[in-house]
N, C-alpha and C positions, 0 to 999 in steps of 0.2 A: 328621913335620910338615917340610919344606921350605922355605925362602925365599932368595933373591937374583935379582939385575936389575933390581930396584925391581918386579916384576911382583905384584899380589896374592896373597893365601897365603888357602886356603880351607881347613877343619876337614874331615878326610877325610871321603870318602863324600858331597859334597855333590854332586855330578852325579845318582846314586843316590837322593838323598834327596827332589831336585827332582823324580824322574819320580813316587815315591811322592805328594808333593804334587799333581801333576798327577793321577795316580788318584783321589785324593781329592775334587778339583775334578771329575773327569768321574763320578762315582758318585753325587754329591752332586744336581748338577742333572738327571742321568739319572733320578734318584727323583722328583725334586719336578715335572719333565714328565711321569711318567707319569699323576699324579696331577691336579694343577692343571686341564687340559684339560678333565677329567671332573666338575669339582667342580660347576659351575653344572646341569648334565643333571642331577647327583645331587639336587640342592637340589630341583630343580622333579621331581623322580619322589619326593621326599618332603613335598609337597605346598607348597611354596613357591613365590614370585612369581619375576618375572625383577628387580624390586626388592629382595626381601629377599638374591635371590643379591649382589648390586649390593651393596647394603649391609657383606654380609660380605665383599667383596673388598676394600672402602672399610675395615672395622675392619681386615684384615690388614696395609694399610699405612697406616694411622694409628697402630698398638701400632710396623711397623716405624720410622716417624718419629722417637719420642721413644725407643725402645729400641735402635737405631744405635749414635749415640755412645758409650751409657752400654756397651754389652757392648764396643765397640772400645775403650775407655779401660781397661776392666776388665781387656783383657788386655794391656795395659802395666804394669799393678800386679802381676796375678797369676802372667802369663806366659801365652805363648800357648796351648802343649798344653792346661793343665786347661783352659781356656776353652773352646776349640776340642772337647775333648770333653764339655764340657756341655753345648754346644749340639747337638752330634748326639746325643746319649744321651737329651736332651729334646724336642729335634725327630724323633725316632723313635719317641717315646712317643706324642707329638703324634697321627702318620698312623696308627701304631696306634687309637689311640683314634675316628680318624677312621673307620678299618676295620669298627668294631663300632657306626656312630652310625645310628641308626636313628628318629633325629628331628633337628626343625632346634636344636634345645636345645645336643645331641650335638656338632653339626656346628660348631656356635659356640665350643662347649666347647674342641672340639679345635684350632680355629685360633687360638686368645687364646695358650699356648705357644709355637704356630709364629710369630706375628707376634713377640714377645718374645724368642726366643731362635733363631730360624733365619735367622744372619749370618755360617756357613762360610764363606763366598766371600768376604765382609769381613776375617775373621780368617787365610783361607789367602794374600790378599794383602799382608797386612801383615806373615805370617812371612814369605813368599818376598823382600818386602823386607827383611830382615831379614839373609837367608842370602846374598845376592849384593851383588857393588860397584855401584856407581851409574851405572858404564857398563854393565853386563848387565841394568840390570833392564828396560827395554824390550821388549830378548828375551825376557827369563824370562815378564814378564808378558804379554807377546804368544802366547806358548803357552801359559800357564796357561789364559788365556779363549778358548784355543782348542781346548782340550781338554775344558774345560767346556762350549763350545758345541755339540761333537761330541754331549755326552750328553743338550743339550736337542735336538737334533734328531731322536735314534735315540728318545728315551722316548718321546712321542706315538707313534713306529708301533705299539710295542709295546704300550701301554696300549689304542690301538685295537683289537687284535685280542680283549686279555683281555676289554674290555669287553662284547664281544658272547658271552661264555660267563655261566651261569647263575653271578651274585652275581660278577659280573668286576670292579666298582667294589671291593669288599669286598676281594678279592685283590690287588685293583692296589694298595692300601693297605696291605695287610700286607708285600707284597714289596718296598714301598716304607721300610718300616720297617724290614725284615730289612738294607736297604741302607744305611742310618743307622746301625745296629749293627755294619753290617762295617766301614762305614767306620770308626769308634769306637775297634774294634777294630785295625784298620791304625794308628791314631795315637797308640793307646797303645805299641806297639810300637818307634814311630820313635824312636832314640834324642837325647833334648833336647839332650845337650852339640854335639851336629854344629850346632844351629839357629843357628848366628850366624856372621857373615861380619867376620873381623876383617884390618884392613888389613895391611899389612907395616910400616908404621911404627909401630903399635902391640905387633908381636913383637919390636922390637928389644932384644936384650938379656933376652928371656926364655927360659925352660925350655919343654920340651916339656910338664911338667905342668902348670907355668903357664897354657900356651895352653889344655890342657883344663880349667882351672880359671877359665876368663875369662868363660864362660858363667854361671856359678853368681855371680861378682863382680858384673857387669853387672845381674845380674837385681836383685841389692839396692839398686842407685841409686835406684830411684822411693822407696824404705822411707828411706833416708839422706838426699835431699830432701827430704823430708817430715818428718823429726826434727829437721832443720837449716835454719832460715830463709836470707833472704838477707842479714842483719845479721849471721848468726855464731851467735846466742843459742838454743842448744836449747830447743824445746817439750816443754811438760808431756808425758808420752808415756803415752797411755791402754794398759792390759793387754788391751784388747779387739782382737784383728786383725782383725775385722771392720769394726770401727768405723774403723780404720787404713786401709782399703781403701777403704772410701767417701769418707772426707776428699781421699783422693789422686786418687779416681778425680773428685770435686768442683773439686780443685783443677789438675789434667789441662784440665778441658773447659773452668774460665773462663778458665785458658792459651790455649787454642785460639780462646775466645769473643773474648778482647783481643789475639788474633794479626793479623797482615797477610795472613791467606789470602782476605778475604773478595771480592778483586776475582777469583780465581780460579773460587772457590764461584762467583762469579754466571755465569762464563763456564759452567761446568760446568751451571749450573740451567738458561740460557737454551737450551747446545746439547741438553739431556734432553728439554725438554721441546718444542724444535724435532723432534727424532727422534720421540719419540711421539705427536705430534701426524700425521707422515707416515705412521705405522702404525694411525691411531686407527680409519680407516675406509678404509685400503687394499683390503679385499675388496671391501665394498660401492661404492666409488668406479670399482673396477677392472670390475665386474659391470655398473654402470650406463653406464660409458662406452663398453664396448668391446663388452657382451654376450657373454661368454665365460663359461662353464660353473665350476662351484665346485671341478671338479677341479683344471682349470689354473691356476685362483686359488691352491688349495693346491701346487700345483707351485712357483710362483712364491715365494711363501713359503719353503718347503723350500731352493729355488736361492737366496737370498738368506740363509739360514743358511749352508749351503755355504761362501757365499763368504766370509760374516763369518767361519768357520772357518778356512780357507785365509788367508786374509790376516792372521790371529794369528800362524799359522805364522810370513811376514816378516816380521813387525812389526819385529823385530830388523833385520835387515838393510835396512830403508828407515832407521830411525834413523840405523842407520851412514853411509847416504848423506849423513843432515844432519849428521855427526861429531856425533851424538849432541845435537844442539841442538833438543830435543825442543817448547820453546814453538814456535819458529819452524814445525817440522813440524806441532804442531795449529794454527797459524793456518792453511796452507796445505790442511790435512785440514778444516776447517771449512768455508773458499772452497769446496772441494771439495763437500761436503755441499748447502751451502747452493746454489749453480748446479744439483746435482741434483735438490733441490726444486723447483726453480722450472720447469725441465726437463720434469719429470713431472709439475705442474700442470698444464702446457698441450701436453703431448703428444696426439697424432693417430694413432700406432697402435700397436699391440702390441710393435712390434718394440723403439720408442724406452723403452715402459715396462720392457723385460727388459733395454735397456740400464743405465736407471734404477737398476735392482736390483742389476746388477752394479757401478756405480760407488759407490753406497749403502753396501753392504754391506762395502767395502774403507774409505773414508771415515769411517766412523765406527767400524767395529773401531779403525783407527789413532789416531782421537779419541780413543776411550775410555782408551787406550794411556797416550797422550802428558797427555791430562788428571789422568792417577792419577800420572804421573812427574814432573810440574811440581809436583803438590801436596806427593810426599814429598820432594822437592828443598827445599823451602824449611822442611821443620821437622827435629828430630832424630830420631834412632831410639828412642827411650824413649818417644815420644808417636807413633808411628807408626799404632797400633792407633786409639787417640782420631779422627784423622784420616780413616783409611779408613770408620771410622765416622760423621763428620761427613759425609761424602761421600756416603755414601750416606743420610744424613736429607735432604741436599740432593736428590738425586735421588725421593726419595720423593716429595717435596713439588710437584715437578713430575708424578710419576706421579697425584699428587693432582688437581691443575689442569687436564692434559690432557681427561681426558671430559667436563669441562662446559666446556672452552675449543673441543674438537671440537664438542660439540653444538649450541653457537650459532652457531658461523660455518658449518655446517652446513646452519643454516635457510637461510643466504644461496646457499650453492652447494656442489657438492658438491666443489669441488676447494678448498673456503674453508681445512680444515685444512694440507694442506701448505703451499698458499701464504703461511698465517700463520708458520706452523714455520720457510719460508725468511726470512721478514721477523725473527723471532726469531734465526735464525744471523747474520743480517745485523746486527743489533745486538750480538751476541757478538762479531763479527768485528771492527766499529768499537770496541769496547769491549778486545780482544787488541791492535789497532794501538796505541791508549792507551797503552796496560802496556808495548810495547815500547818506544814511544818514550821513556817517561818511563826505563825499564830504560836506554838508551842515553844520555842524556844523564847518568844518575847514574856511568856508568862513564865518561863522559869527564871528569866533574868531578874523578872519583877519579886518573884519569890525569893531569891540569892538576897537583893535589895532590903527586904524586908525583916 
């Protein structure tokens, strides 16, 4: 391990480790996307109605809403590898149970563990943010999202062939279960001591052995901070490590609730709700407005996914064009998203729809990367899991509200959802302009004091 010239120093194996984490993200969404599109069909075959299928989907979203921040915070306290293994193994068992479900009750029972523990993407993002320096984070997050998106694109294609076979749904679930167990094996073999980025200044006067032990040292910070409050008086330590973990998780969640992140969470919520409204009736609206066959609609949706995946690969380059000013890039991408929604809602030809799909796939991918980077830039490394979980909880609220709002505005117009989405995106833009103005004033005030 070497350092010099003011350049960041990384633990050996940094780049190969990233590639392994990209693979885990790809396999994760590949397995999930094989099963989820077939779930409603399976419920109907078991005698359930569309309402029952919707309620089961809502149950999953509700569990995700409350469990995201807890699992993320737990990874801060216990360690990313341990929690990632737990989530992968339990999610795999859940999909295995789904593969033997012969009644609605078993389907519901199988979806409960998935709703609670399926947070592998959240923990992987927190892990990648631990691994790289801040200026490389947009590039790495973009690549990770791109790899995961490829899995989400390919999964339905494979399951579409499998479901036509006898017992196809059950075979698909068991393959998904196997994929999760393979992922757990990959994570188990990854070297824990390399899961940390150490800036040059922290390596000054340190030996190589000290550098290798730094991961273990920093993993104990949460426990030390729990035992020693801000006034320096030692708390009474209980002998139950699980109780210590629970209390530390509660403290981290409380700290996040009292933080200054709610303005960014509001931006995340508004943009997530706007994007979900855009997609809520995409197929139905295109069919009614342009009288195109379902096959073409499927091609359009797949095309949008491919554009989003390719955009992830160039996200780092786009961020560098902005000199890593990700908040400004977030503002501009949100403006592009808002304008695209407005144009789509008034489009009169399928050519314009294809153009909107192209721009929307690019702007939303860049926007998701930016909002994550802005959030991570406001919080310390020891609470990144809590932050990522909270962000997923905010998005889960949008997922719960989007179908309701979409159904209401569709009563007025088939183009109502994207128009409402454009309005919500405009609110997010105005809010971001307000945040940016406050930041500029604060910077100017600090400059005058100096």
